[in-house]
ROLOFI-24664 format. One line per field, with one value per residue: x, y, z of N, C-alpha, C in turn; residue number from 1. Coordinates in steps of 0.1 Angstrom, whole numbers, always signed. Layout:
BEGIN
n_east: X;... .
n_north: Y;... .
n_up: Z;... .
ca_east: X;... .
ca_north: Y;... .
ca_up: Z;... .
c_east: X;... .
c_north: Y;... .
c_up: Z;... .
resi: NUM;... .
// end
This chain:
BEGIN
n_east: -374;-387;-409;-433;-443;-464;-453;-449;-435;-421;-414;-389;-380;-358;-364;-352;-334;-327;-342;-366;-382;-370;-357;-334;-308;-285;-250;-220;-201;-185;-177;-153;-151;-137;-156;-180;-198;-203;-227;-227;-253;-273;-295;-321;-333;-322;-295;-282;-260;-255;-244;-251;-256;-271;-284;-304;-332;-347;-358;-378;-392;-424;-443;-473 .
n_north: +402;+384;+356;+338;+303;+275;+243;+207;+180;+151;+118;+98;+67;+42;+17;-16;-21;-46;-69;-58;-57;-52;-26;+0;+6;+27;+18;+17;+26;+51;+69;+92;+118;+143;+163;+154;+132;+96;+73;+41;+18;-10;-36;-46;-70;-87;-81;-68;-42;-7;+25;+59;+94;+106;+100;+74;+64;+95;+130;+150;+181;+191;+213;+226 .
n_up: -396;-369;-365;-347;-344;-339;-327;-326;-307;-323;-322;-336;-349;-363;-384;-390;-420;-430;-417;-414;-391;-365;-344;-350;-329;-310;-307;-288;-305;-323;-351;-362;-385;-407;-411;-399;-376;-373;-361;-350;-353;-341;-350;-329;-332;-353;-354;-374;-386;-390;-400;-390;-394;-375;-342;-334;-313;-321;-317;-335;-347;-356;-376;-365 .
ca_east: -384;-390;-423;-434;-454;-466;-447;-451;-424;-424;-404;-385;-372;-354;-367;-341;-335;-325;-352;-379;-389;-363;-354;-320;-304;-271;-240;-210;-191;-187;-166;-151;-146;-133;-168;-192;-197;-212;-230;-231;-265;-275;-309;-324;-339;-314;-281;-277;-254;-255;-239;-260;-251;-279;-285;-318;-343;-345;-370;-379;-403;-433;-451;-488 .
ca_north: +401;+371;+353;+325;+294;+263;+230;+196;+171;+139;+108;+91;+55;+37;+2;-23;-24;-60;-78;-50;-59;-47;-12;+2;+13;+30;+11;+26;+29;+64;+72;+107;+122;+157;+172;+148;+119;+86;+65;+27;+12;-24;-40;-53;-83;-96;-78;-60;-29;+4;+38;+70;+107;+110;+89;+70;+72;+110;+138;+161;+190;+193;+225;+223 .
ca_up: -386;-364;-364;-340;-349;-330;-331;-316;-308;-329;-320;-349;-348;-376;-385;-397;-435;-432;-413;-414;-378;-354;-343;-349;-316;-310;-299;-282;-316;-330;-361;-364;-398;-407;-410;-393;-369;-376;-350;-354;-347;-343;-349;-317;-336;-362;-352;-386;-382;-400;-395;-393;-389;-364;-332;-333;-317;-320;-316;-345;-344;-368;-375;-363 .
c_east: -387;-405;-424;-445;-453;-459;-450;-439;-429;-412;-402;-376;-369;-356;-356;-343;-333;-337;-366;-387;-383;-361;-339;-316;-289;-262;-231;-200;-195;-175;-166;-145;-143;-145;-180;-188;-206;-214;-234;-243;-266;-290;-311;-331;-329;-299;-275;-271;-253;-251;-249;-253;-259;-280;-300;-320;-340;-358;-368;-391;-411;-441;-466;-496 .
c_north: +387;+369;+339;+316;+282;+251;+220;+186;+158;+129;+100;+79;+50;+22;-4;-25;-38;-69;-71;-51;-52;-32;-10;+11;+15;+21;+21;+31;+42;+66;+87;+109;+137;+166;+167;+136;+109;+77;+51;+23;-2;-27;-49;-67;-92;-93;-71;-47;-20;+17;+49;+83;+112;+98;+86;+63;+87;+117;+149;+170;+193;+205;+221;+232 .
c_up: -382;-363;-357;-347;-339;-336;-321;-318;-314;-327;-333;-345;-362;-375;-394;-412;-438;-429;-413;-402;-366;-355;-342;-337;-316;-302;-294;-293;-323;-339;-363;-378;-397;-404;-404;-384;-374;-364;-355;-346;-350;-341;-336;-319;-343;-360;-364;-381;-394;-393;-399;-388;-378;-355;-330;-320;-314;-320;-327;-341;-357;-365;-374;-372 .
resi: 1;2;3;4;5;6;7;8;9;10;11;12;13;14;15;16;17;18;19;20;21;22;23;24;25;26;27;28;29;30;31;32;33;34;35;36;37;38;39;40;41;42;43;44;45;46;47;48;49;50;51;52;53;54;55;56;57;58;59;60;61;62;63;64 .
// end
C-alpha cells in the first residue's frame, strides 16, 4: 500500500575541507568507473580539488 507524506526541498552545498571558507563547485572533469561516476569539484576560494559521487550544490528532500 502506498502512503503519501509532505516534503520540502532543501539545498545542500559542500564547504571546502581545506580552507573551511569556500564552496566546492563542479568542474568539467568527470571520471567514469564501472559502477559509478565521480565529479571533480574545486573550491571557489582556495582552489582545492576533491571528487564526489554527487554534483554539488544539490537538492535533497526532507520530510516535514
